[in-house]
SEKETOR-395161 format. One record per atom (N, C-alpha, C): residue in one letter; x, y, z. Coordinates in steps of 0.1 Angstrom, whole numbers, padded with zeros to 4 digits, always signed. Layout:
N
aXYZ...
//
This chain:
145
m+0771+0758-1307m+0769+0744-1310m+0777+0739-1322a+0781+0748-1331a+0788+0744-1343a+0802+0737-1339g+0808+0743-1329g+0821+0737-1324g+0819+0723-1319r+0808+0720-1312r+0806+0707-1307r+0803+0697-1318a+0796+0701-1328a+0793+0692-1340a+0806+0689-1347e+0815+0699-1349e+0828+0697-1355e+0836+0687-1347t+0836+0688-1334t+0844+0679-1325t+0839+0665-1327c+0825+0663-1328c+0820+0649-1330c+0823+0644-1343v+0824+0652-1353v+0827+0647-1367v+0842+0642-1367v+0851+0650-1361v+0865+0647-1360v+0867+0634-1352a+0860+0633-1341a+0861+0621-1332a+0857+0609-1340a+0846+0610-1347a+0840+0598-1355a+0850+0594-1366a+0856+0604-1372a+0866+0601-1383a+0878+0594-1377v+0883+0598-1365v+0894+0592-1359v+0891+0577-1355v+0879+0575-1350v+0875+0561-1346v+0874+0552-1358l+0869+0558-1369l+0868+0550-1382l+0881+0549-1389g+0892+0556-1385g+0905+0555-1392g+0905+0564-1404l+0896+0574-1406l+0897+0582-1417l+0906+0594-1415s+0912+0599-1426s+0921+0610-1425s+0912+0623-1423v+0917+0631-1414v+0910+0643-1410v+0918+0655-1416p+0911+0663-1425p+0919+0675-1430p+0922+0685-1419v+0934+0690-1419v+0938+0699-1410v+0936+0713-1415v+0928+0721-1408v+0925+0735-1413v+0934+0744-1406a+0942+0752-1414a+0951+0761-1408a+0943+0774-1404q+0945+0778-1393q+0938+0790-1388q+0947+0802-1391e+0941+0813-1395e+0948+0826-1398e+0953+0831-1384a+0964+0837-1385a+0969+0844-1373a+0961+0857-1371p+0958+0860-1359p+0950+0872-1357p+0957+0884-1362r+0949+0893-1369r+0954+0905-1375r+0959+0915-1364k+0970+0920-1366k+0976+0930-1357k+0972+0944-1362l+0966+0952-1354l+0962+0965-1358l+0974+0974-1356v+0977+0983-1365v+0988+0992-1365v+0982+1006-1365a+0987+1014-1356a+0982+1028-1355a+0986+1036-1368p+0977+1044-1374p+0981+1051-1386p+0989+1063-1382v+0995+1069-1393v+1003+1081-1391v+0995+1093-1385r+1001+1100-1376r+0995+1112-1370r+1004+1123-1374g+0998+1134-1379g+1007+1146-1383g+1010+1144-1398a+1022+1148-1402a+1027+1148-1416a+1031+1134-1420a+1025+1129-1431a+1028+1116-1437a+1037+1118-1449k+1046+1110-1452k+1055+1111-1463k+1051+1101-1474v+1050+1107-1486v+1046+1099-1498v+1055+1103-1510e+1056+1094-1520e+1062+1097-1532e+1051+1097-1543i+1051+1107-1552i+1041+1107-1563i+1048+1109-1576t+1041+1104-1587t+1046+1107-1600t+1040+1121-1604r+1046+1127-1614r+1040+1140-1619r+1026+1137-1625p+1016+1144-1621p+1002+1142-1626p+1002+1142-1641t+0996+1132-1648t+0994+1133-1662t+0979+1135-1665t+0976+1145-1673t+0963+1148-1677t+0960+1145-1691k+0950+1137-1694k+0946+1134-1708k+0932+1140-1710r+0930+1147-1720r+0917+1152-1723r+0909+1144-1733t+0898+1139-1729t+0889+1132-1738t+0878+1141-1743a+0869+1136-1750a+0858+1144-1756a+0850+1151-1745t+0848+1144-1734t+0839+1149-1724t+0845+1153-1711e+0858+1149-1708e+0864+1152-1695e+0879+1152-1696a+0885+1158-1686a+0899+1158-1684a+0902+1148-1673v+0910+1138-1676v+0913+1127-1666v+0928+1129-1662t+0930+1131-1649t+0943+1132-1643t+0946+1119-1635t+0958+1114-1638t+0962+1101-1631t+0976+1104-1624i+0976+1099-1611i+0988+1100-1603i+0991+1087-1596l+1003+1083-1596l+1007+1071-1588l+1013+1076-1574l+1009+1070-1563l+1013+1074-1550l+1018+1062-1542k+1030+1064-1536k+1035+1053-1527k+1037+1059-1513n+1033+1051-1503n+1035+1054-1489n+1049+1050-1486v+1057+1060-1483v+1071+1058-1478v+1073+1060-1463d+1062+1062-1456d+1062+1064-1442d+1063+1050-1435t+1065+1050-1422t+1066+1037-1415t+1053+1032-1410a+1042+1039-1411a+1029+1035-1406a+1019+1037-1417p+1007+1031-1416p+0997+1033-1427p+0991+1047-1427i+0987+1051-1438i+0980+1064-1440i+0965+1062-1441a+0958+1067-1432a+0943+1065-1432a+0936+1077-1437g+0926+1075-1445g+0917+1085-1450g+0924+1095-1460l+0931+1090-1469l+0938+1099-1479l+0927+1106-1487l+0929+1119-1489l+0920+1127-1497l+0929+1136-1506v+0925+1135-1519v+0932+1143-1529v+0921+1152-1536e+0924+1165-1536e+0915+1175-1543e+0922+1180-1555e+0916+1180-1566e+0921+1186-1578e+0913+1198-1581n+0919+1210-1583n+0912+1222-1586n+0917+1227-1599w+0908+1231-1608w+0911+1236-1621w+0909+1251-1621y+0917+1258-1629y+0916+1273-1630y+0917+1277-1644d+0911+1289-1647d+0911+1294-1661d+0924+1302-1662a+0926+1309-1674a+0938+1316-1676a+0940+1328-1667q+0929+1334-1662q+0930+1345-1652q+0931+1341-1638g+0931+1328-1635g+0933+1323-1622g+0920+1321-1614n+0908+1321-1621n+0895+1319-1614n+0893+1304-1614p+0887+1299-1603p+0884+1285-1602p+0873+1281-1612v+0875+1269-1619v+0866+1265-1629v+0859+1252-1624g+0865+1243-1617g+0859+1231-1612g+0870+1222-1607g+0867+1209-1605g+0876+1200-1601g+0870+1187-1596d+0878+1178-1589d+0873+1165-1585d+0880+1162-1572v+0874+1153-1564v+0879+1148-1551v+0881+1133-1552y+0892+1128-1547y+0894+1114-1546y+0897+1110-1531r+0890+1100-1526r+0892+1095-1513r+0895+1080-1513h+0906+1077-1507h+0910+1063-1506h+0904+1057-1493r+0895+1048-1493r+0888+1043-1482r+0896+1034-1472k+0906+1027-1478k+0914+1018-1469k+0927+1024-1465p+0932+1021-1454p+0946+1026-1451p+0956+1022-1461i+0965+1030-1464i+0976+1027-1474i+0988+1022-1466q+0991+1010-1468q+1002+1004-1460q+1015+1009-1464p+1026+1008-1455p+1039+1012-1459p+1044+1005-1471g+1049+1012-1481g+1054+1006-1494g+1043+1003-1504e+1031+1005-1501e+1020+1002-1510e+1019+1014-1520v+1016+1010-1533v+1015+1020-1544v+1000+1019-1548i+0994+1031-1550i+0980+1032-1554i+0979+1041-1566t+0969+1039-1574t+0966+1048-1586t+0955+1057-1583i+0957+1070-1584i+0946+1080-1582i+0942+1085-1595t+0928+1085-1597t+0923+1090-1610t+0913+1100-1607l+0914+1112-1612l+0905+1123-1610l+0899+1127-1623r+0886+1129-1623r+0879+1132-1636r+0871+1145-1634t+0873+1154-1644t+0867+1167-1644t+0860+1169-1657p+0847+1174-1657p+0841+1177-1670p+0849+1186-1678r+0850+1183-1691r+0858+1192-1700r+0851+1205-1702s+0860+1215-1702s+0855+1229-1705s+0866+1236-1713p+0863+1245-1722p+0873+1252-1729p+0881+1262-1720k+0875+1265-1708k+0882+1274-1698k+0893+1267-1690l+0894+1254-1690l+0904+1247-1682l+0918+1251-1687s+0926+1257-1678s+0939+1261-1682s+0950+1254-1674r+0949+1254-1661r+0959+1247-1652r+0952+1241-1640n+0959+1231-1635n+0953+1224-1623n+0962+1224-1611q+0957+1221-1599q+0965+1220-1587q+0959+1209-1579c+0968+1200-1574c+0963+1189-1565c+0967+1192-1551v+0958+1190-1541v+0961+1191-1527v+0959+1178-1520f+0969+1174-1513f+0969+1161-1506f+0967+1163-1491r+0959+1154-1484r+0959+1154-1470r+0953+1141-1465h+0954+1138-1452h+0948+1126-1447h+0940+1128-1435a+0934+1118-1429a+0925+1120-1418a+0932+1125-1405n+0945+1123-1404n+0952+1127-1392n+0962+1138-1394g+0962+1145-1405g+0972+1155-1408g+0974+1158-1422t+0987+1162-1425t+0990+1167-1438t+0999+1156-1446i+1001+1159-1458i+1009+1150-1466i+1022+1157-1471q+1034+1152-1470q+1046+1157-1475q+1049+1149-1488q+1047+1154-1500q+1049+1146-1511q+1062+1150-1518t+1069+1140-1524t+1081+1141-1531t+1078+1136-1545v+1081+1144-1555v+1078+1140-1569v+1090+1131-1574v+1087+1119-1579v+1097+1110-1584v+1094+1108-1599p+1104+1104-1607p+1102+1103-1621p+1093+1090-1624k+1094+1080-1616k+1087+1067-1620k+1084+1059-1607l+1072+1053-1607l+1068+1043-1597l+1063+1031-1604e+1064+1019-1598e+1059+1007-1603e+1043+1008-1601a+1036+1006-1612a+1021+1006-1611a+1017+0994-1603p+1006+0995-1595p+1001+0984-1588p+0994+0974-1597a+0995+0961-1593a+0988+0951-1601a+0973+0953-1599m+0966+0949-1609m+0951+0951-1609m+0946+0940-1599a+0938+0945-1589a+0932+0936-1580a+0919+0930-1585k+0916+0918-1582k+0903+0912-1586k+0893+0917-1577q+0881+0921-1583q+0871+0926-1574q+0858+0918-1576
//
């Protein structure tokens, strides 16, 4: 019924000689199939800053593949000096990462005196990630939330 009411309002405006605002309709969104198998990304070398309570690792990641990457998962594992696992964190990007898009990945691990070295493992919902380390990527603009 809403469509009928809008038609009546537009018709009345035309009869009275009033200007009718033209509402632009969005083009329908085209769904693009995500990457299947190995996806190609560029990453910056992980930077870890130790605060009083945690170790914070930050990585910039850019999708250089031709299709979106769905379900990106990054696991950070920390080890002590003997190579025993100490802890870690997991990051999951909920939206598909579009080709050319740059995202910031932040991993937080409770601080421990045993933390010696870390390792990050990348994968996505439909396969593996082939990462290339680059010296610099442009940081994404902060989105309004």
